[in-house]
N, C-alpha and C positions, 0 to 999 in steps of 0.2 A: 477387441484388442480394451483390456480392462482400464480404466480411468486411473494417471497416475496423475505425481507431480514433479514438474521438469524443475528440476535444480542446476546449479553450474556443474554439478559433478556428474549428472544424468537422473534419468527419473528415480523416483523411489515410490514404492507403493504410500500410500497414505496415513497408513498407525505407523510409519517411521518417523512421520515430523516431530511427533510430542508438541510441547508448547509453544505456540507461534504468534510472533509478531509480524502483520500481516501491513504495515508499512513504516518503513524504515529507510534510514538513508545510512549506506557505509563510507563510501565514497561520493562526493557530490560537487560540485562547484555552482554557487549561487550569484556568481556575480553580477548577472544581469538584473535582478530583484532584490537583493540583499549586499550591501558595499560592506566590503572591508575582509579582513584576515577571519574572522570569525565566520564565516561563511564557506569557507572552503574545507574540506576534509578529505587529504591527498595524500595520509600518511600509512601508507597498509603495515607497518611494523607497529603500528598504535591499533590499528583497527584490532588486530589480531588479539591485542592483550584486551581490549574494552569487549570485544566478541566473545573473548574465549570468560568473561567476569558473566557475562550472561549464562555457557554453558555451565559455570559451574552454580550458579544461580537455580537450576533445572529447568533453561530455556532449550528447544532442541530446533528450532526455526525461526532465521529472517527473512521479509520479504523484502525486498531490494528496491525502492521506488525510483530508481535514478535511472532513465532513460540515456540515451546519446547527447541530446542536446544539453543535457545536466551536467557533463563531465561523467558519465560512465565511462569506469575501465573494469571489462569483464576479466582477464587474467589476473587482475588485483583480487575481484572478488572470487574466483577460483584458490587464489592461496589463501586469501581469510578465510575461506568456508574447510579447505584442508588443513590448516595449522589450529585451528579453534575446534574444527569439531563440531561447529553448529552448520546445519544445511544454509542454503541462500540460494531463494528464487531469485533471478536477474527476469528484469522487464523489458519490452517494449512500446513505444509511442514517440509522442511527442509532448512535452508539458504544456507552457501558455507561452500566449505570442514571443514575448520578450526573448524569448529562447527558441524559438523555430528559425531552422535552415532553412536556405533558399528554397528546397526541393519542396516545401510546404505551398508556397505560392507557386510552383514551376508546373509542378504535377499534379496527373488528376487523380480524383479521389481513391481509384480505384487502383492507381501508380502505388500510391501511398500506403493502403492494405495492402499492396503485395509485398511492401519492403516490410513492414510487420510481421507479416505471416515466414517470411525471409528466415524471419529472426529467431522465429516461435518454433521451426520446424528443419532448419538447416545450420544457423549458425551465427552466432554475431561477430563482425569486425572480421570476416576472414579465418573464425575458427570453426570447430566443431561444438562451440558453447553454447545452449541454447536458451532464449527467453521462458520463462513458465507464467508470465501474464502480462495483459494489457494495460501498462500504466506509466507514470504517474498523467494521464491526460486530462488538461486543465481549462477552467473557465474563471475569468477575474469577475469586476463588479458592473452589477447595472445591465447588462446584455452581452448576447453570445455573438462576436462577430464572425463574419465570413471564414476568415481562415481555422477559426477554432471549432465551426459547424463540420467544416471539410476533415478536421482531424476526428472529430465524434464520430462521423458517415464513414469515414477510415476505418479507425478501428474497432467500430460495428462489424466492418463487411469483415473483418480480418479475425473477429471472435467468431462468426457465421460461419468460415471455413477451418476454423480449429476447435473452436469449442474452448479456447482460452477465456477466464474472464476480466472483467474490462475495471481496473479500478479509477478513481476519478479524485480530481483534487477540486477544492470550492472554495473561493475567497468569502468569507464568512458565511457561509452558511447560504450567501444567495445562490440564485439559480440551479438549484438541485432539480426544481420540478421540469424546468427546460431542457439539463442532460437528459434527464428520461425520457421527455418527449421525443428529444432526435434519436436516442439508442432505438426506444420501441418503434420508431417511426421505420426504420431499417431494419425490423422483424426481430431484433435482439430480446432473449427471453431475460427480462429484468428479475430473474434471479441469478443471474451468474454476472451482476453488476452489484458493484461496492459503492457507495457514495462518502468521501472521503472526508476531513476534516470538520465533523459534527462534534458537539456537546459542549460549545463555548458558550453558548448561550441559554437561557428558560425553554425555552420557545418549544414547549414539547409536541404540543399540535404539529410544528415544521418537520419533526422523527416521525410522529406517528403518520404525516402525512407521504414520508419518503416508503414507510416500511408496508403501507397498505399497496403500493405499487410490487411489493416485492421484492425491492433490493435490499440490502444490506445495511445496515447503519454502523458506519465504523469512527468511533471518539477513539482519534488516534493525536490526540496532542497530551496526554497523560503525561504528565512530570511537569509540564510547561504551564507555568501559572501564573504567568503574563496576563492570557486570555480567561483562564479561568480557574478558582482552585480547585485542585483533585478531591478535596471532601464533597465539591458540592457536585464534580462529573461522577463521583461512586453515588451520590442521591439521586442522581439522573439514569445511571444504569440500574440500579435495584429497582426504580419506578418502571423504567420497560421493561424488569423482567416479570416484574410484578405483573403487567399488561400484557403479558404474554409474548412479550417480543424475543424470547433468551436467542429465538435459532435464526436471527436474522442480525445479531449484533457482534462487534470485532472493537477489539480493544489496541491500542497500540500507542506510538512514543512521538513519531515524527523527530526522531532526532536527523537533525541538519547542518549542527553549529559545533564548533570548536567547544566553546562554552556549556553544553550539555555532555560532554564526555567526562570522566571519572579524573583523567590526567590534568583536565582545566578545570577543577571543582565542581563538575556538575552530577547530576542525576546517574548515568550512563545506563547502558542497555537491560541491568539489570533489577533496574530501578521497580519497574510495573511487578516483579514477581516479590521482589522483598521490602517492599511499603507499601505499594497502592491495591496488591490484594487485599491487605490487611484492613483497608479502607470500605473495601466493598463485605467483606466478613462484618465489619461493624455495622453495616446496615441490612446485616441478614441476610446477604448472597452466600448460598449453601456451596458446597462442593461438586454437585450435579451441575450447577447452573454455571460455575467457572468453570468446569470440566467443557461442558458444550463452547463455552464461550470462546475459550484461548484453545482449544484441541481438536474438537469436532467442528465446528462452522467454519476454522483456516480448514482444514482436511477434505472437505465437502467443497469450497469455492475454490478451491487450487486445483482440483483433479479433474484433467481434460485426457480425451486418447492422446498421448503425447508418443 
């Protein structure tokens, strides 16, 4: 069986993806870490409009990072994909400890892996709609606690049984090497791992150290300038390309708040294509590198025997 990409509408060939946002949220509920109305995206009608704007800007695929404990609505994602014309890749996994259901503490590591494998191979929430990536699995600050380690080990085992990529959440770029250590200890090929939420600091050595182990560098807060200005992110990306890391880079926006949608005055999912690409071009990033980062790299990392 040739590797394909699993979307909420079924498997597709990699060349069908087009430009891909590898880390976004379309339907999400972040009540356990971000309080207030802004932290809940639950309007499927609005989501169709917002995702359609991305399609009209040239976008092809969105990888949706909301797993079950973050408010995932798999039927809504299927509808949004159908009505917007954008491929949507759903995920399986467990986010960070404030979002963990009881099963994370009650089930063995292998049983947690079984649940992820079922969502990748059978379906989600009693449907035949399957996940296409293990994500967004995360750690927080200073140390990885036992429950988070159990989730990472379960994700690794689910990956080894299916081939699906693993995409992680980091908090202010901490514990990246610790995440990789756990996954590598379980036998994961780190070329199948995406380390998320990078590019908010000036620490190039941290990024180089991740890339040196073979993992993907995902700079996915584009458009969110509270953490870093986009013109500085563009400089970082251009520098990494110059240093030879283009085949390990992914860029996205991590939209997860109402305030970042067009309807509420934000950038929308189309900002990366309509505005940020021009910043990269101004830094000397050429069309070939842009195609690798936005099209070729997502095609490669998302493909598995599904």
